[in-house]
C-alpha positions as CSV (number, residue, x, y, z in Angstrom):
1,X,130.0,96.1,80.8
2,X,128.5,95.3,77.4
3,X,126.3,97.7,75.4
4,X,122.5,97.2,76.0
5,X,120.5,96.0,73.1
6,X,118.8,98.3,70.6
7,X,115.3,97.4,71.8
8,X,116.2,98.6,75.3
9,X,117.7,101.8,74.0
10,X,114.5,102.4,72.0
11,X,112.4,101.8,75.1
12,X,114.5,104.2,77.3
13,X,115.3,106.9,74.7
14,X,114.5,106.8,71.0
15,X,110.9,105.6,71.1
16,X,110.2,107.0,74.6
17,X,107.9,110.0,74.8
18,X,106.3,112.1,77.6
19,X,102.9,110.6,77.7
20,X,99.8,112.4,79.0
21,X,97.0,109.9,78.3
22,X,96.8,106.5,79.9
23,X,94.7,103.4,79.4
24,X,93.4,103.3,82.9
25,X,95.2,100.2,84.1
26,X,96.4,100.5,87.7
27,X,100.0,100.5,88.7
28,X,100.2,98.0,91.5
29,X,102.3,98.1,94.7
30,X,104.7,95.5,93.5
31,X,105.5,97.7,90.5
32,X,106.0,100.7,92.7
33,X,108.5,98.7,94.9
34,X,110.3,97.6,91.7
35,X,110.4,101.1,90.5
36,X,112.0,102.4,93.7
37,X,114.4,99.5,93.8
38,X,115.8,100.6,90.4
39,X,115.8,104.4,90.8
40,X,117.5,104.2,94.2
41,X,120.6,102.8,92.6
42,X,121.4,105.9,90.5
43,X,124.4,107.9,91.7
44,X,124.0,111.0,93.9
45,X,126.6,113.2,95.5
46,X,127.8,111.7,98.8
47,X,125.3,108.9,98.1
48,X,122.9,111.5,99.7
49,X,119.7,110.3,98.1
50,X,117.6,113.4,99.0
51,X,114.7,112.4,96.7
52,X,111.4,111.6,98.4
53,X,108.4,110.2,96.4
54,X,104.8,110.6,97.2
55,X,102.6,108.4,95.0
56,X,99.0,109.5,94.7
57,X,96.1,107.2,93.7
58,X,93.1,108.1,95.9
59,X,90.5,110.6,94.7
60,X,90.9,112.6,97.8
61,X,94.6,113.0,97.4
62,X,94.2,113.8,93.7
63,X,91.7,116.6,94.6
64,X,94.4,118.1,96.9
65,X,97.0,117.8,94.2
66,X,94.7,119.3,91.6
67,X,94.4,122.5,93.7
68,X,98.1,123.1,93.0
69,X,98.2,122.2,89.3
70,X,98.2,124.7,86.5
71,X,95.0,124.7,84.5
72,X,96.8,123.0,81.5
73,X,97.9,120.1,83.7
74,X,94.9,119.6,86.0
75,X,92.6,117.4,83.9
76,X,95.4,115.0,82.7
77,X,96.7,114.7,86.3
78,X,93.2,113.8,87.6
79,X,92.8,111.3,84.8
80,X,96.1,109.5,85.3
81,X,96.1,106.2,87.3
82,X,99.0,107.3,89.4
83,X,100.7,110.6,90.2
84,X,104.0,111.1,91.9
85,X,105.3,114.2,93.7
86,X,109.1,114.1,93.6
87,X,110.4,116.2,96.6
88,X,113.7,116.7,98.3
89,X,114.4,116.3,101.9
90,X,115.8,119.5,103.5
91,X,117.4,117.3,106.2
92,X,118.9,114.6,103.9
93,X,122.3,115.1,105.5
94,X,121.0,113.5,108.7
95,X,121.2,110.1,106.9
96,X,124.8,110.6,105.7
97,X,126.5,108.8,108.5
98,X,124.9,105.5,107.3
99,X,124.6,106.4,103.6
100,X,128.1,107.7,103.2
101,X,130.3,106.3,106.1
102,X,133.6,106.9,104.3
103,X,133.6,110.6,105.2
104,X,131.9,112.8,107.8
105,X,129.8,114.6,105.2
106,X,127.0,115.3,107.7
107,X,129.5,117.6,109.6
108,X,130.2,119.4,106.4
109,X,126.6,120.2,105.8
110,X,126.0,121.1,109.5
111,X,128.9,123.6,109.2
112,X,127.9,124.8,105.7
113,X,124.1,125.0,105.8
114,X,124.0,127.1,102.6
115,X,125.1,123.9,100.7
116,X,122.1,121.9,101.9
117,X,119.3,123.2,99.6
118,X,121.3,123.3,96.3
119,X,122.8,119.8,97.0
120,X,119.3,118.4,97.8
121,X,117.7,120.0,94.8
122,X,120.4,119.0,92.3
123,X,120.6,115.4,93.5
124,X,116.8,115.0,93.8
125,X,116.5,116.3,90.2
126,X,118.9,113.5,89.2
127,X,116.7,111.0,91.1
128,X,113.6,112.3,89.3
129,X,115.3,111.4,86.0
130,X,116.2,108.0,87.4
131,X,112.5,107.5,88.2
132,X,111.5,108.3,84.6
133,X,114.0,105.8,83.2
134,X,113.2,103.1,85.8
135,X,109.5,103.5,85.0
136,X,110.2,103.1,81.2
137,X,112.4,100.1,81.9
138,X,109.4,98.5,83.7
139,X,107.0,99.1,80.8
140,X,105.4,102.2,82.2
141,X,105.0,105.6,80.6
142,X,105.6,108.9,82.4
143,X,104.4,112.5,81.8
144,X,106.6,114.8,83.9
145,X,105.4,118.3,84.6
146,X,106.8,121.4,86.2
147,X,103.5,123.4,85.8
148,X,102.3,123.5,89.4
149,X,102.3,125.7,92.4
150,X,104.9,124.2,94.7
151,X,103.8,126.2,97.8
152,X,100.2,124.7,97.5
153,X,101.5,121.2,96.9
154,X,103.8,121.5,99.9
155,X,101.1,122.9,102.1
156,X,98.8,120.0,101.2
157,X,101.3,117.2,101.5
158,X,104.4,118.4,103.4
159,X,103.1,120.9,105.9
160,X,106.0,120.5,108.3
161,X,108.3,122.0,105.6
162,X,110.9,119.2,105.7
163,X,110.1,118.0,102.2
164,X,109.8,120.4,99.2
165,X,108.2,119.5,96.0
166,X,110.4,119.6,92.9
167,X,108.6,117.8,90.0
168,X,105.2,116.1,89.4
169,X,104.7,113.2,87.0
170,X,101.8,111.1,85.8
171,X,102.6,107.4,85.5
172,X,100.7,104.6,83.9
173,X,100.4,102.5,80.7
174,X,100.3,105.1,78.0
175,X,98.0,105.7,75.1
176,X,100.1,106.6,72.1
177,X,97.4,107.2,69.5
178,X,97.3,110.8,68.4
179,X,100.7,111.7,69.8
180,X,102.1,114.8,68.1
181,X,105.5,114.5,66.5
182,X,108.4,114.6,68.9
183,X,109.6,118.2,69.5
184,X,112.9,119.1,67.9
185,X,116.2,118.6,69.8
186,X,119.3,120.7,69.6
187,X,122.0,119.4,67.2
188,X,125.3,118.1,68.6
189,X,127.2,121.2,67.5
190,X,124.6,123.5,69.2
191,X,124.8,121.8,72.6
192,X,128.2,120.1,72.8
193,X,131.8,121.4,73.1
194,X,134.8,119.1,73.1
195,X,138.1,120.5,74.3
């Protein structure tokens, strides 16, 4: 597979930023479908795909979401055209007979329930990253946040306990005026070992 072009690398990585102000344009349903169609292709262990995505547009749902936000994230969440709660399915393994037919992975999780939560959390975290890159590839900007009270978000949106929230993000068409400089990143030698 050939290397992607420099403009695509810039869009996904070098020019990309976490964006917290948006120009107000709506993100339409066709774009949401395209976003999911891309992010679902990212690899997960056992092809488990435990990520679940709750997209929030309505004022009523935003008010419920705001109740679980930290004070630093509340106003920007309410102002964003679209929010997403990325959650994980605590019963993702029920889908494994169709998602991973090569091996009886469901039986493994049924017999080893202590593996369910860490597997779901790890792979849904991967899927949250795929969502960010899929959004960038489609011309959207994303502001991911971990500053929220998961128990309040889950009580409001996932009261049966099957899904558990992992990450929140604001999505839209970003306003880049006034962005502070990118935060520093660790140098190669500080983060990487090669054996």
